[in-house]
N, CA and C of each residue as an Amber inpcrd file, in Angstrom:
protein
   237
   3.0640000   1.7130000   8.3880000   3.0350000   2.6160000   7.2530000
   4.2030000   2.3200000   6.3370000   4.0800000   2.7990000   5.1210000
   5.1100000   2.6170000   4.1120000   5.6270000   3.9780000   3.6800000
   6.9360000   4.1420000   3.6500000   7.5310000   5.4270000   3.2510000
   7.4530000   5.5610000   1.7320000   7.0200000   6.7360000   1.2760000
   6.9230000   7.0460000  -0.1440000   7.5320000   8.4180000  -0.3780000
   8.2540000   8.5410000  -1.4640000   8.8450000   9.8220000  -1.8240000
   8.0960000  10.3900000  -3.0140000   7.7100000  11.6560000  -2.9390000
   7.0540000  12.3090000  -4.0690000   7.7980000  13.6040000  -4.3830000
   7.7040000  14.0190000  -5.6090000   8.3120000  15.2800000  -6.0300000
   7.1980000  16.3010000  -6.2160000   7.3840000  17.4740000  -5.6310000
   6.3940000  18.5460000  -5.7330000   7.0510000  19.7770000  -6.3310000
   6.3060000  20.5130000  -7.1490000   6.8250000  21.8050000  -7.5790000
   7.0000000  22.6870000  -6.3410000   8.0180000  23.5420000  -6.3180000
   8.2850000  24.3610000  -5.1200000   7.0760000  25.1610000  -4.6420000
   6.3140000  25.7330000  -5.5730000   5.1520000  26.5410000  -5.1740000
   4.1060000  25.6890000  -4.4610000   3.8840000  24.4720000  -4.9780000
   2.8960000  23.5780000  -4.3750000   3.3560000  23.1450000  -2.9810000
   4.6320000  22.8780000  -2.8270000   5.1430000  22.4780000  -1.5230000
   4.9560000  23.5930000  -0.5020000   5.2620000  24.8190000  -0.8870000
   5.1100000  25.9640000   0.0260000   3.6480000  26.1190000   0.4140000
   2.7430000  26.0360000  -0.5610000   1.3090000  26.1810000  -0.2670000
   0.8020000  25.0410000   0.6110000   1.2230000  23.8260000   0.2990000
   0.7650000  22.6690000   1.0740000   1.2840000  22.7400000   2.5060000
   2.5280000  23.1440000   2.6880000   3.0700000  23.2840000   4.0340000
   2.3070000  24.3400000   4.8220000   1.9120000  25.4200000   4.1470000
   1.1420000  26.4730000   4.8190000  -0.2250000  25.9470000   5.2460000
  -0.8680000  25.1700000   4.3790000  -2.1760000  24.5880000   4.7190000
  -2.0160000  23.6420000   5.9010000  -1.0020000  22.7920000   5.8560000
  -0.7760000  21.8420000   6.9490000  -0.5210000  22.5820000   8.2600000
   0.2990000  23.5990000   8.2000000   0.6160000  24.3900000   9.3970000
  -0.6510000  25.0410000   9.9560000  -1.4950000  25.5760000   9.0740000
  -2.7270000  26.2340000   9.5300000  -3.6940000  25.2430000  10.1870000
  -3.5870000  23.9670000   9.7960000  -4.4390000  22.9330000  10.3920000
  -3.7710000  22.2470000  11.5820000  -2.5260000  22.6210000  11.8460000
  -1.8100000  22.0360000  12.9750000  -1.3920000  20.5910000  12.7480000
  -1.1490000  20.2310000  11.4860000  -0.7430000  18.8590000  11.1530000
   0.5110000  18.9050000  10.2920000   1.1280000  17.7550000  10.1280000
   2.3190000  17.6750000   9.2870000   1.9210000  17.6350000   7.8120000
   2.8900000  17.9090000   6.9590000   2.6460000  17.8100000   5.5180000
   2.2660000  16.3830000   5.1510000   2.9310000  15.4010000   5.7580000
   2.6070000  13.9970000   5.5000000   1.1660000  13.6710000   5.8540000
   0.6990000  14.1790000   7.0020000  -0.6860000  13.9320000   7.4130000
  -1.6620000  14.5970000   6.4550000  -1.3520000  15.8060000   6.0150000
  -2.2080000  16.4900000   5.0440000  -2.3260000  15.6680000   3.7640000
  -1.1950000  15.1710000   3.2760000  -1.2090000  14.3660000   2.0490000
  -1.9870000  13.0800000   2.2560000  -1.7960000  12.3930000   3.4020000
  -2.5450000  11.1630000   3.6790000  -4.0430000  11.4270000   3.6970000
  -4.4550000  12.5110000   4.3540000  -5.8910000  12.8300000   4.4330000
  -6.4700000  13.1270000   3.0580000  -5.7290000  13.8750000   2.2680000
  -6.2270000  14.2160000   0.9320000  -6.3040000  12.9870000   0.0400000
  -5.3200000  12.1190000   0.1250000  -5.3530000  10.8940000  -0.6740000
  -6.4970000   9.9890000  -0.2410000  -6.7230000   9.9100000   1.0600000
  -7.8260000   9.0910000   1.5440000  -9.1700000   9.6460000   1.0670000
  -9.2700000  10.9610000   0.9720000 -10.5190000  11.5820000   0.5430000
 -10.8380000  11.2940000  -0.9290000  -9.8180000  11.1140000  -1.7450000
 -10.0580000  10.9030000  -3.1810000  -9.9030000   9.4470000  -3.6110000
  -9.5200000   8.5720000  -2.6850000  -9.3300000   7.1600000  -3.0150000
 -10.5420000   6.3760000  -2.5500000 -11.2100000   5.6620000  -3.4720000
 -12.3740000   4.8790000  -3.0510000 -11.9620000   3.7290000  -2.1410000
 -12.8490000   3.3900000  -1.2390000 -12.5950000   2.2510000  -0.3650000
 -12.5260000   0.9940000  -1.2240000 -11.6090000   0.1210000  -0.8780000
 -11.4720000  -1.1230000  -1.6330000 -12.6950000  -1.9910000  -1.3920000
 -13.2000000  -2.5310000  -2.4610000 -14.2890000  -3.4950000  -2.3540000
 -13.6680000  -4.8610000  -2.5930000 -13.6000000  -5.6250000  -1.5450000
 -12.9790000  -6.9430000  -1.6550000 -14.0400000  -7.9940000  -1.9720000
 -13.7720000  -8.7180000  -3.0280000 -14.6720000  -9.8110000  -3.3460000
 -14.2840000 -11.0150000  -2.5000000 -15.2700000 -11.7730000  -2.1210000
 -14.9890000 -12.9840000  -1.3720000 -14.2670000 -13.9520000  -2.2970000
 -13.2930000 -14.6460000  -1.7510000 -12.5360000 -15.5890000  -2.5680000
 -13.4260000 -16.6390000  -3.2110000 -14.4720000 -17.0410000  -2.5260000
 -15.3370000 -18.0760000  -3.0760000 -16.0640000 -17.6080000  -4.3310000
 -16.2060000 -16.2920000  -4.5050000 -16.8880000 -15.7670000  -5.6790000
 -15.9370000 -15.4160000  -6.8180000 -14.6610000 -15.4370000  -6.5570000
 -13.6860000 -15.0400000  -7.5560000 -13.2140000 -16.2680000  -8.3230000
 -13.3820000 -16.2970000  -9.6450000 -13.0340000 -17.4950000 -10.4160000
 -11.5650000 -17.8990000 -10.2960000 -10.6740000 -16.9390000 -10.1310000
  -9.2560000 -17.2930000 -10.0280000  -8.9920000 -18.0860000  -8.7550000
  -9.7080000 -17.7540000  -7.6730000  -9.5170000 -18.4670000  -6.4240000
 -10.2330000 -19.8190000  -6.4330000 -11.2620000 -19.9610000  -7.2530000
 -11.9490000 -21.2430000  -7.3590000 -11.0750000 -22.2610000  -8.0900000
 -10.3460000 -21.7920000  -9.0950000  -9.5760000 -22.6900000  -9.9530000
  -8.2090000 -23.0490000  -9.3640000  -7.5530000 -22.0880000  -8.7070000
  -6.1910000 -22.2920000  -8.2360000  -6.1160000 -22.1760000  -6.7180000
  -5.1910000 -22.9390000  -6.1460000  -4.9430000 -22.8100000  -4.7110000
  -4.1170000 -21.5460000  -4.4840000  -4.4540000 -20.8210000  -3.4440000
  -3.7510000 -19.5880000  -3.1130000  -3.2610000 -19.6950000  -1.6770000
  -1.9950000 -19.3620000  -1.4700000  -1.4290000 -19.4000000  -0.1220000
  -2.0100000 -18.2650000   0.7000000  -2.4840000 -18.5940000   1.8880000
  -3.0950000 -17.5910000   2.7550000  -2.5100000 -17.6620000   4.1580000
  -1.2590000 -18.0880000   4.2470000  -0.6250000 -18.2280000   5.5490000
   0.5100000 -17.2400000   5.7180000   1.3110000 -17.4330000   6.7670000
   2.4390000 -16.5260000   6.9850000   3.4760000 -16.6700000   5.8750000
   4.1420000 -15.5910000   5.5670000   5.1430000 -15.5780000   4.5040000
   6.5080000 -15.2790000   5.1230000   7.5230000 -16.0910000   4.7840000
   8.8620000 -15.8170000   5.3250000   9.3610000 -14.4500000   4.8840000
  10.0970000 -13.7420000   5.7350000  10.5500000 -12.3950000   5.3910000
  11.5460000 -12.3620000   4.2320000  12.1810000 -13.4980000   3.9340000
  13.1590000 -13.5270000   2.8450000  12.5970000 -14.1690000   1.5760000
  11.2900000 -14.1790000   1.4270000  10.6480000 -14.8640000   0.3040000
  11.1070000 -14.3260000  -1.0510000  11.3240000 -13.0260000  -1.1710000
  11.7260000 -12.4790000  -2.4680000  13.1490000 -12.8820000  -2.8340000
  13.9890000 -13.1040000  -1.8450000  15.3690000 -13.5120000  -2.1130000
  15.4950000 -15.0110000  -2.3430000  14.6810000 -15.7830000  -1.6380000
  14.8210000 -17.2410000  -1.6710000  13.5840000 -17.9610000  -2.1850000
  12.8430000 -17.3380000  -3.1020000  11.5910000 -17.9460000  -3.5600000
  11.8070000 -19.3090000  -4.2140000  12.9040000 -19.4910000  -4.9570000
  13.1510000 -20.7970000  -5.5790000  13.3030000 -21.8860000  -4.5190000
  13.9990000 -21.5490000  -3.4530000  14.1720000 -22.5070000  -2.3630000
  12.8090000 -22.9220000  -1.7930000  11.9570000 -21.9400000  -1.5570000
  10.6500000 -22.2390000  -0.9740000   9.7280000 -22.9580000  -1.9570000
   9.8670000 -22.6750000  -3.2340000   8.9940000 -23.3030000  -4.2200000
   9.4350000 -24.7020000  -4.6170000  10.7520000 -24.9190000  -4.7480000
  11.2110000 -26.1490000  -5.3890000  11.9760000 -27.1110000  -4.4960000
  12.4860000 -26.6530000  -3.3720000  13.1890000 -27.5650000  -2.4840000
  12.2280000 -28.1550000  -1.4720000  12.4720000 -29.4020000  -1.1390000
  11.6440000 -30.0320000  -0.1230000  12.0320000 -29.4990000   1.2430000
  11.0470000 -29.2530000   2.0440000  11.2970000 -28.7110000   3.3900000
  11.3300000 -29.8330000   4.3890000
């Protein structure tokens, strides 16, 4: 999971906490369930059908954990 911070008006937070408590779940779980209910499932197109993937090579392997810090090294230096 990924940690996210949101700001809620005090009244909404109190009401949401009460709803979560009445359902026996955490506020975080209540928010996750509600977001999942209103978020459409992702429809993934197959790479073979996507013109961007047909034209360009796309890396589909493991990514080093320091890629954002050392991207120039990985892109331009010989390994």
